[in-house]
N, C-alpha and C positions, 0 to 999 in steps of 0.2 A: 622303159623308164618313164615314170610320170613326172610331169613338170614340177619344179620347185617354184613355189608362189609365196610371196610376201606382200604386205601392204604398207604403204607410206602416204600419209596425207590423202587418204581415200583413193590412191592409185594402186593397182595390182601390179606387182613386179614379177615377171616370169622369166626364169632362166632357161635358155634354149640351148640343149646339148646334143641333140640329134638331128640328122637330116630331115626326118618326118616333121619335127617340131619347127624346124627353120622354114620348111615349105609352107606349113600352116600359117606361121607368123607372117611370111612375106605376101601370102594371098591376102591376108587381112589388111596389112599395111598398104598394098598396091591399090586399094579402093579409095585411098585419101589423096588429096591434092597437096597437103603440107605435112611433112615429117620433120621431127626434131631428132637430131642425132648427135652422138659424141663417140669418141674412141678412147679407150685406155691402152696405153702402150708402154713399152720399155725402151728407152733409147740409151743404151750402154750405161744403165744405172745399176741393174742387178744382173743382167745377162748381156751376152754378145749381141751387138747389132741393134737394129731399129725394128722392133717387133710388135705386131698387133697382139693385144692381150684380151680385149673385150670390145664388143660393139653394143651401144645402147640406142634404142629407137622407140619413139612413141608417135602415135598419130593425134595424141591429145584427146583420146576418147576413153581414157580410164585405165589403159593397159600400157605398161613399159616393158618392152622385150629387151632382155640382156642376153646377147649371143656370145657363147664361149667358143671362139675359133679353135681352141686346142682340142676340142671334142669333135669338131665337125670337118669332114674331109674337104669339101668344097664350099666356098662362100660365094659361088657364082650367082645364085638367086638373089642375094642381097646386094651384090655389086651391080647386077642388072637394074635393081631398084634405084640405086644411086645414080646410075648413068641415064635414067629416064628423065628427060628434060621437061616433061609435063608436070613433074612433082617437085614442089619447092622443098629444099633440104635446109632446115633452120639449124645452124651450128654457131656456137660461141667461141670465138677465136679459132678459126678453121685452118689457119696455115699449116701446122703440123699434121692435122688429120688428113688434109688434102695431099700433102706430100707422101704420107705414108700409103694412102690409098693408091696414089699413082705409081709408087714403088711396087705395089702388089698388082698393078695392071688394071686398076679401076680409075676411069676418068670421070669424077663426079660432075654432075651438071645442075644448074638451077640452084646455086647456093645463096642463102640469105644469112649473112654473118651478123649477129647481134652485138658482137664486140665492136665491129666497124661502125654499126649504127650508133653505139654509145659514143664512140670517138667523134663522129660527125656532130653529135649533140654536145660536144665539148666536155665530156667526162674526164676528169683528171686521172682517175683510176677506173678502168672499164671492166674489171673482172666481173664474173657472173655474181659472185657474192655481193659486190658493191652495187650493182645495177638493181638486184633484187631488194637490197636494203633501202636504196634511194627511191625506186619506183613503187615498191609495194610494202616497204617497212617489213621485209621478211628476213630473218636471220637463218643462215644454213650452216650445217656442220661440215667443215672441210678438213677434219682431222685425219681423214684417210687419203689426203692428197699425195703423201709421199709413200703410199702403200706399195708393197711389192705385188704387182698384178700378175707376175708369173706363177705364184703359188696356187696350188690346188689342194684341198677344196677352198673355194672362195668363202669368206666369212659373211655373215649377215650385215655387218657394218659395211663392208666393201660393196655389197649389192645395193644397200640404201644409198651409199655415196655415189655410185655409178648412175643410179636412177635419178637422183636430185640434179645431176648435171643436164638432164634433158626434160624432166617432167614439167618445168615452168617456162620452157623456152618459147612456147606458143604464145603465152601471155606477154612475155618480154618482147618478143617480136611485134606483136599487135600494138603494144603501148609505144615502143620506140619508133616504129613506122609511122604511127599517127602523129608524133611530135616532129619527125623529120618532114612529113608531108606538109605540115603547118609552116615549117621554115622554108619550103621551096627547095630543099636539098635532096630530093628523091633521085635525081640524075647522079649525084655523088654516090649514093649508095648502090645504084644499079651498076655504075662503072667499076666501083671498087669490087663488087662481087664478081663481075665478069673477069676482072684481072686475077682474082683468087682462083677462079676455075682453071686458068691457064697455067697455074704453077706446076712445075715438073720436078721430080726428084732427080738429083744428080750426085754423083760421088764427087767430093772435092779434089781438086787437082793438087798433087804434091803435098799431101797432108803431113808428111814427115817434116816438111820445112816450116810448118805452123807450130811446131813444138817450141816451148821456151828455150832460148839460147841456141836454137838450131842455126840461126843466121850467123853465129859466131864462129861456126866450123868452116874449115876450108873445103874446096870441091871434093877432095878425096874423102874427108870424113862425112860430108853430106851424102855421098854415094853409099858409104857403109851404113850410114843411118837409114837411108832408103830401104836397103835390104834387110836391115834388122827390124824396121817398121813392119815390113811384109811378113817376116818370120813371126814376130810377136802376134800379128793379126791371125795367123794360122793357129798358133798355139791358143789364142783366145777363143777361136771357134771350137778347138778340141775341148777346152775346159768349159765352154759356154759361160765365160766371164767377160766383162768389159776389158778391153786391151790393157788399160792402165792398171788393172788388178793383177795382170800377169807380170809385167815389168812397168814400174812407173815411168812417166814421160821423162822426168829429170834423169833417171837412171839410164834410160835408153840413150839419151843424148850424150851422157857421160861415157857410156860404153863405146859409142862411135868415135868419141874423142880419144879413147885409149884402146883401140882395137887389138893391140898386142898383149893385153893384160891376161893374167891367169884367170880363166873363166870360172873354175871351181872356187877360187878365193873370192872372186868378185860376186859370185851368186850368194856366197855364205856370209858376206860382209856388207851387203848393200841392203838397205831398209826397203820394205815394201815388195820384195820378190815373192810371188806366189809359191807356196810350198811344193806344188807339183813340179816346178821348174828345177828344183834341186835334186830330183831324182836322176840317177845316173843316165838313163836313156835320153831325158830331155836336155840334161846338161851337155850331153854329146851332140845332140841336135843343134844346139846353140853354137857349139864349137865349130860344127860344120858350116853352119850359116855364116859365121864370121870368116872362116877360111874361104868359102866360096865368094863372099863379097870382096875380099882382098884380091883374090885372083881375078875377079871380074874387073875390079878397078885397074889392075895392072894390065889386063889385056885390052882394056879400052883406053889405056894410057891417060887416066884421070889425073888431073893436076893437083898439086898440093898448094896451089895458090889460093888466096882468099877472094871471095866475091867482092866486086866493087859495090860498096854501099853508100854511094854518094846520094844523100839525101838532099833533095832540092827544095828549099824553102819557097813558099808562094812568092811570085815576082811582085814587086811593089814599084809601081810606076804611077805618074799622074793619072793615066788612063785606068789602070786596075783600081786605083783608090776612088776614082770617080764612079766607076761601075759598081764598086762595093757600096758606096754611100747611096746610089740610087736604088739598088736591089734591097738594101737594108730598109730604106724608106718604105718600099713596097710591102716588104715583110711586116713591118710594124703596122701599117695600115690594115693589112689582111688580119693580123691578130686583133686589132681593135674591132673590126667588123664581124669576125666569125669566132673569136675566142682563141686563147693560147693553144689549146690542145687540138681543136678542130683544125687550126691552121697548119698543124704538122702533117696532115694529110695533103695539104695543098702545096706548100713550099718547104723543101728540106734544106739543111745546111749544105748538102752536096750540090743542090741546084744553085744556091747562093754563091758557094765557092767556085763553082765552074764558070758561072757568068762573070764573076769578078775577074777571073784569071783570062778567060778566052773571049768573052763577049758573046758566048753562045748560050742560049736559054734551053737547057736540056730537060724538058718536062714531058713525060710520056702519057699523062692523063689529060683528057680533052677538057673536063670540067675545071680542073686546076689550072690549065693553060688559059682558058677563058677568064678565070678570075684574076690571075696574075696580070694579064694584058689589060683587062678592064680597069684594075686597080692602078696600074702604072699610067694608064690614060688620064684617070681622075687627077693624078698628081703631076700631069704634064711631063711624064718621064717616058722616053721612047725606049721600048724593049723590042727585040726582033722576035718574030713568030718562030717557034720551034717546029720541027717536023714531028708530028704526033703519030705514034704507031697505032695502026688500026688493030683493035682487038676482035678476035673472032668469037661469035657466040656459039660456035659449033663444038 
């Protein structure tokens, strides 16, 4: 199969769909010290789960490679490239990309996040479109942003959009780094990038309890809900649809609340149920899941009591109010010195709230800790030094 090639703004866009093409592309890319990359993925929008749909990479030398992971058996060559710490990877807003790569077994190294760079420069909105407009007066088309990246064949508009996300990143990185260097904030950027590299993908604990109104259920109903949540997840895998497309979240909580209901009637009179669930075989599976859940709850002697939901309001004492006033003064001065949006990288509301309540300064960034303590000293305010976690560069 010959390569599919397009051109955008004098950049050649090559679609990579075979192992041979991938090997050739990686060989070319590995000769460079800086690569710009981005991922297109689907996270329970059109299909089940958190899935990689495209990888876009350019070395800034006139070619943008768009790798189709659906057509390639092993992405090991490109993952090895991402893990090579001698090559800088320029990414804009890398959090989800890094988490997905980690989920797939790739631990990317030497990240340069241009979204973080824009925040350090006090951008109110730091999207790539905004940065390109403000720094280069360039408008880009984002009409494919909500595109279904699972569909094949990919359209030309999708390929252009995917390429646009990376082909300007070298220029963006150079411009923002120059400005950051002039402000003396390069250590901010370096530390933020290392923190991003250490992100690890984890499945959320007790996701069933995060559904709306799940907290209103008693222990027995929450147990039923947990089993129903798992059942729905398996059906979502079977249909390759987001779980909420199979049974809406509100409906799932409702069913846990009335587990003795007539399943056939419930399925056929509840809005948003996937048509496949109404088939006799799947209706029976749901009935079995409910019955097994009820038997499990009985065997484990699950209580019908309701959880204690005592919400404790923040303590207000002369000490907490004084600490709140002091940390608020520090926060205001930091905003004055560095800007409202850059200050959000330094001191967060959770840091302010925890210090006000406990007297402990819980800041895990070294540069941010230094700024907070220096600013407090300027205001003649004593703040305790926190224990800063050491970040590994490995």
